[in-house]
C-alpha positions in Angstrom: 52.1 15.4 66.0 54.2 18.0 67.7 51.1 19.5 69.3 50.0 16.1 70.6 53.4 15.5 72.2 53.4 19.0 73.8 49.9 18.4 75.3 50.8 15.0 76.6 53.9 16.4 78.2 51.9 19.3 79.7 49.4 16.8 81.2 52.2 14.7 82.6 53.7 17.8 84.2 50.4 18.9 85.7 49.8 15.4 87.1 53.2 15.3 88.6 52.8 18.7 90.4 49.2 17.8 91.5 50.4 14.5 93.1 52.9 16.2 95.5 52.1 15.1 99.0 51.6 17.4 102.0 55.1 16.5 103.3 56.8 17.3 100.0 57.8 20.7 98.7 58.1 22.2 95.2 61.3 24.3 95.1 62.6 26.5 92.2 66.3 26.3 91.7 67.1 29.0 89.2 66.9 30.7 86.7 68.8 33.3 88.9 70.6 30.7 91.0 74.4 31.0 90.2 75.0 27.2 90.4 72.6 26.5 87.5 75.3 28.0 85.2 73.0 30.3 83.3 69.3 30.9 83.0 68.2 27.3 83.7 65.2 26.7 86.0 65.1 23.4 87.8 61.7 22.7 89.5 62.5 20.3 92.4 60.1 18.1 94.2 61.7 17.4 97.6 61.1 15.5 100.8 63.2 17.5 103.2 66.7 17.5 101.8 66.1 14.6 99.4 65.3 15.3 95.8 62.3 13.2 94.6 62.0 14.5 91.1 63.5 17.2 88.8 61.7 19.1 86.1 64.1 21.3 84.0 62.5 24.3 82.3 64.4 25.6 79.2 64.0 28.5 76.8 65.0 31.6 78.7 67.9 32.1 76.3 66.2 31.1 73.0 67.7 33.1 70.1 66.2 31.1 67.1 69.5 30.0 65.7 68.0 27.4 63.4 65.5 29.8 61.8 68.1 32.6 61.6 70.3 30.2 59.6 67.4 29.5 57.2 66.9 33.2 56.4 70.5 34.2 55.6 73.3 32.6 53.4 75.9 30.2 54.7 78.6 32.7 55.2 76.5 35.0 57.3 75.5 32.2 59.6 79.0 31.7 60.9 78.8 34.6 63.5 75.6 33.0 64.8 77.3 29.7 65.4 79.7 31.5 67.7 76.8 32.3 69.9 75.8 28.6 70.5 78.4 27.4 72.9 79.9 30.9 73.3 82.8 29.5 75.5 84.0 27.5 72.4 83.2 29.7 69.5 86.1 28.4 67.3 84.9 24.8 67.6 81.3 25.8 66.6 82.4 27.5 63.4 84.8 24.8 62.6 82.0 22.2 62.5 79.7 24.4 60.5 82.4 25.3 58.0 83.4 21.7 57.5 79.9 20.7 56.6 79.6 23.4 53.9 83.1 22.7 52.5 82.2 19.0 52.2 78.9 19.8 50.4 80.9 22.1 48.1 83.5 19.3 47.5 86.5 21.5 48.5 87.3 19.9 51.9 90.3 18.0 50.4 91.7 21.2 48.7 92.1 23.2 52.0 95.8 24.0 52.5 97.5 22.2 55.4 98.6 25.4 56.9 94.9 26.5 57.2 93.9 23.1 58.7 96.7 23.3 61.3 95.8 26.8 62.3 92.1 25.7 62.7 93.1 22.8 64.9 95.5 25.1 66.9 92.8 27.7 67.7 90.1 25.1 68.3 92.4 23.3 70.9 93.2 26.6 72.5 89.4 27.3 72.8 88.9 23.7 74.1 91.4 24.4 76.9 89.6 27.8 77.7 86.2 26.0 77.8 87.5 23.3 80.1 89.1 25.8 82.4 85.7 27.4 82.8 84.2 24.0 83.5 86.8 23.1 86.1 87.0 26.5 87.8 83.2 27.0 88.1 82.9 23.4 89.3 85.3 24.1 92.1 83.4 27.2 93.2 80.1 25.3 93.0 81.5 22.9 95.7 83.2 25.6 97.7 86.8 25.8 96.3 87.5 29.4 95.5 91.2 29.3 94.6 90.9 27.0 91.5 88.2 29.4 90.1 90.6 32.3 90.2 93.5 30.2 88.8 91.4 29.0 85.9 90.2 32.4 84.9 93.8 33.8 85.2 95.1 31.2 82.7 92.0 31.4 80.4 92.7 35.1 80.1 96.0 34.4 78.3 94.2 32.2 75.8 91.5 34.9 75.2 94.3 37.4 74.6 95.9 35.2 71.9 92.6 34.5 70.2 91.8 38.2 70.2 95.2 38.9 68.7 94.4 36.4 65.9 90.8 37.3 65.2 90.2 40.8 66.6 87.3 39.6 68.8 87.3 38.7 72.5 84.8 35.8 72.6 82.8 35.6 69.3 85.6 35.2 66.8 84.1 34.7 63.2 87.7 33.5 62.4 87.2 30.2 60.6 85.6 30.9 57.2 84.2 28.6 54.5 87.2 27.7 52.4 89.8 29.3 54.7 90.3 31.8 57.4 89.5 35.4 58.1 93.3 36.1 58.1 96.6 34.3 58.7 97.7 34.2 62.4 99.9 37.2 63.3 103.6 37.1 63.0 105.2 35.5 66.1 101.8 33.9 67.1 103.4 30.4 67.1 106.1 31.7 69.5 103.6 33.3 71.8 101.6 30.0 71.9 104.7 28.1 72.8 105.5 30.6 75.6 101.9 30.1 76.9 102.3 26.3 76.8 105.6 26.5 78.7 103.9 28.7 81.3 100.7 26.7 81.5 102.2 23.1 82.0 103.3 23.6 85.6 100.1 25.6 86.4 98.0 22.7 85.1 99.9 20.3 87.4 99.3 22.7 90.3 95.6 22.9 89.5 95.3 19.1 89.2 97.0 18.6 92.6 94.9 21.2 94.3 91.5 19.6 93.3 92.0 16.0 92.2 93.4 14.7 95.5 91.6 17.2 97.8 89.7 15.1 100.3 86.8 17.5 100.6 86.4 17.7 96.8 86.6 13.9 96.6 83.9 13.5 99.3 81.6 15.8 97.4 82.1 14.2 93.9 83.1 10.5 94.3 80.1 8.1 94.1 77.8 11.0 93.4 75.7 11.2 90.2 76.9 7.8 88.8 76.1 7.6 85.1 76.3 4.0 83.7 77.5 3.7 80.1 74.3 2.2 78.8 72.2 5.1 80.3 74.6 7.6 78.8 74.3 6.1 75.4 70.5 5.8 75.6 70.2 9.5 76.5 72.5 10.6 73.7 75.3 11.9 76.0 78.5 12.7 74.3 81.9 14.2 75.1 83.4 14.0 78.6 80.0 12.9 79.9 80.1 9.7 77.8 83.9 9.1 78.1 83.7 9.5 81.9 81.4 6.4 81.9 84.2 4.4 80.3 83.2 4.7 76.6 86.2 5.6 74.4 84.4 7.7 71.9 85.9 10.9 70.5 84.9 12.2 67.0 88.4 13.5 66.4 89.5 9.9 66.3 86.2 8.2 65.1 85.6 10.5 62.2 89.3 11.5 61.7 88.4 15.0 60.4 90.8 17.8 59.6 94.4 17.0 60.5 93.6 15.1 63.7 94.7 11.7 62.1 98.2 13.2 61.8 98.4 14.2 65.5 99.4 12.0 68.4 97.0 12.3 71.4 95.2 10.0 73.8 91.4 9.8 74.6 91.0 10.0 78.4 88.2 7.9 79.9 86.8 7.5 83.4 88.3 4.7 85.5 86.4 5.0 88.8 89.6 5.9 90.6 88.0 7.6 93.6 84.6 5.9 93.5 82.3 4.3 91.0 82.9 4.5 87.3 81.0 7.5 85.7 80.6 9.6 88.9 81.1 13.3 89.2 84.8 12.9 90.0 85.4 11.0 86.8 83.6 13.6 84.7 85.8 16.3 86.3 89.0 14.2 85.8 88.3 13.5 82.1 88.2 17.3 81.5 91.5 17.8 83.3 93.1 15.0 81.3 91.7 16.4 78.1 93.3 19.7 78.8 96.7 17.9 79.0 96.0 16.2 75.7 95.1 19.5 74.0 98.4 20.9 75.2 100.1 18.0 73.3 98.1 18.7 70.2 98.9 22.4 70.3 102.7 21.7 70.6 102.5 19.5 67.6 100.6 22.1 65.6 103.1 24.8 66.5 106.0 22.5 65.4 104.4 21.8 62.0 103.5 25.5 61.4 107.1 26.4 62.1 108.6 23.7 59.9 106.6 22.0 57.1 103.9 24.7 56.8 105.7 27.9 57.4 104.1 31.2 56.4 105.0 32.5 53.0 104.3 35.7 51.1 102.3 33.7 48.6 100.0 32.1 51.2 96.4 33.5 51.0 94.0 32.1 53.6 91.1 33.4 51.6 92.1 31.8 48.3 89.4 29.2 48.4 86.7 31.3 50.1 83.7 31.2 47.7 82.0 34.5 46.7 78.7 32.6 46.7 77.9 29.1 48.0 76.1 27.2 45.3 75.1 23.7 46.4 73.1 20.8 44.9 69.8 19.9 46.6 70.8 17.5 49.3 70.5 16.5 52.9 73.8 16.5 54.9 74.8 16.0 58.5 78.2 17.1 59.8 79.5 16.5 63.4 82.6 17.5 65.3 84.0 17.0 68.8 83.3 20.1 70.8 84.5 20.5 74.4 81.1 19.5 75.6 80.4 16.7 73.1 79.1 16.1 69.6 78.1 19.3 67.9 76.1 18.5 64.7 74.5 20.5 61.9 71.9 19.0 59.7 71.4 20.8 56.4 68.6 20.5 53.8 69.8 22.5 50.8 68.1 23.8 47.7 69.4 24.5 44.2 69.8 28.0 42.8 70.0 29.7 46.2 72.8 30.1 48.8 70.2 30.1 51.6 69.6 26.6 53.1 66.0 25.3 53.2 66.5 23.8 56.6 69.2 23.9 59.3 69.1 22.0 62.6 71.8 22.2 65.2 72.4 19.4 67.7 73.9 21.0 70.8 75.7 18.5 73.1 74.6 20.4 76.2 70.9 19.8 75.4 71.3 16.0 75.3 73.7 15.9 78.2 71.3 18.0 80.3 68.4 15.6 79.5 69.9 12.9 81.7 69.8 15.2 84.8 66.4 13.9 86.1 67.8 10.4 85.9 70.9 11.3 87.9 69.2 13.5 90.4 66.5 11.3 91.9 67.1 10.4 95.5 70.1 12.7 96.1 70.6 15.5 98.5 70.0 19.1 97.2 73.7 19.8 97.8 74.6 16.8 95.7 72.4 18.0 92.9 74.6 21.1 92.6 77.6 18.8 92.2 75.8 16.7 89.5 74.7 19.7 87.5 78.1 21.3 87.6 79.7 18.0 86.4 77.5 18.0 83.2 79.1 21.4 82.1 76.2 23.0 80.2 76.1 26.2 78.3 72.6 27.6 77.9 73.4 29.2 74.6 73.4 25.8 72.9 70.7 24.3 75.2 68.1 26.9 74.1 69.7 28.0 70.8 
């Protein structure tokens, strides 16, 4: 069946290219183009400056994650999850680890201090990921200053996560049953210092871009994604919420300690143009950073009061030496900065190596809607639309 689908798709592609008229052009955008945010090749059929059709070509960064995970045990797979959305490594490993813990039946036994530390580092990583999205989106459209500001502030987060885990981007910090290690002494105080520094910087960044007339002209009413189209294409995360759908797995699935935390779910409102346009997608990410700041402050407060560090606390106390599971099919999902990251496991008895692992990267589904959004727009607007999707090719290709 897979071969038939491939051949049908290939015939469709060949017919599409063969039907290009003499006044139309076939243009390659990428995989070297900086505005494709990685090794993504977009084959455009254009009539002058108007994009008639878009054919995305994937696979330049394929690393065989799913097959790797089927050849090693669960614990050894965690560093590979870091390399999916490598801008949000903590969030990737959190989702994978939650799935294995639930299959083991130890998810309710995880100490609250561990859960709060996990949420703290994941929300720090969420801010870092959104800062990349906002900064690179600004430079895509021609605003250089926000790009520098975002990288400056992200550097502070990377320094703190490196302090906790020992790694700069690919952390391998969240383990099955616990953590690699407790956060360093005074980590909570350093986080609070960062939050105090970052709050006014975030207001400054928001003012610089959100009400900038050039930025609004380039993003408002561009790439409008209706809610029904977003749902039909499987879009999740800021892509879906910007279309007015209040869907966040941290609230819907209520995993980890998120039910104990107070935060809002930002959605698009069509403030500068139509609901679900590029500006709304940008603004949802800015507002999510503000909510992550609130979550981090609450985590810091709980880690310094109810769940203080003690000499008896062992973050590896529940880490299993070997993961022995019953034969079962299990799907776990979590809210990553870019949307729903899911892992589907098919396990076998008497082995700690899964029979089947399938990762659902949110960037892959979000990118699939691009041909729908890009038809009939200017080439310059296509750059704005692609940037607003915020893809990472590591989880598109896997």
